[in-house]
C-alpha positions, 0 to 999 in steps of 0.5 A: 500500500503506497502513500495516497496523494504523495505528489501533493505532499510538501516538506517541512524545513526539518525534513529538508535539513535531515535530507541534507544531513543524512543523504546529502540532498541539498534544496536544489535537488530535493524535489527530484529526490523526493519524487524518485523516492515517493514512487516506491513508498510503502507503509512501514510501520503500523505502530501508534505514534504520539499523533495518529495522523503521523505514519511511517513509509519506507522507500525501496532505497531503505529510507523512512519518510515520516508523514503527516497524512492530514497536513500532507507534509513530510516531517522527517526522513532517516535510514531504516536500520532494520532492513537487510543490506541487499536492499530488500524491503523487509521489516523486523517481522519478515526478517525474523520469519526468514531467520526462523525458516533458515533455522528450521531448514538447518534443524531438518538437515541435522535431523536427516543426517542424524537419522541417516547415521543411525540407520547406517550404524544399524547396518554396520555389521552388514557393511563390514560383512559385505566388504569382507566377502567382496574382498575374499571373492576378489582375491580368492580362487574360483571354488565351490566355497567361494560360490556360496560366499557370492550368495552371502555377498548378494544378501549383504548387498540387499540389506545395505541397499534396503537401508540406503533406500530407507535413508533416501525415502526419509530425505523426502519426508522433510522437504524444506 
């Protein structure tokens, strides 16, 4: 929601002083600077101030305009300190929601990793048996005994494969 009747607004002496002090905008360039900023103004905060007619709006450049909506006057301007450096329009609430989402993703990844570790630990015996059988078959001779080891190797392979399939399925359970 933008600022209604923004082109009709005037600015106070205090506003022009703050624009010069904080943003280096002198009185000759002030009208053009304000015109460029008001095209992107959105309501910044709904917090109640001492006067209900005074509202804060923020531009895409991260500049807060304090406006008297009855007198249609820009009261002051300053830089938003709670906005992200990338220039995005973000309030503290949106930043907290984004931070929470990142933490949730990180926790979900930790959970998946821990769950995968536990699954692999439960198949540790199968993994070790698979390795030993594979090694024995690779260096051994072609005998009837080794042929029987091949069926055991296949059984161990299927046990490990089943565990990996479970890990893969659980990975999809917590999409973030």
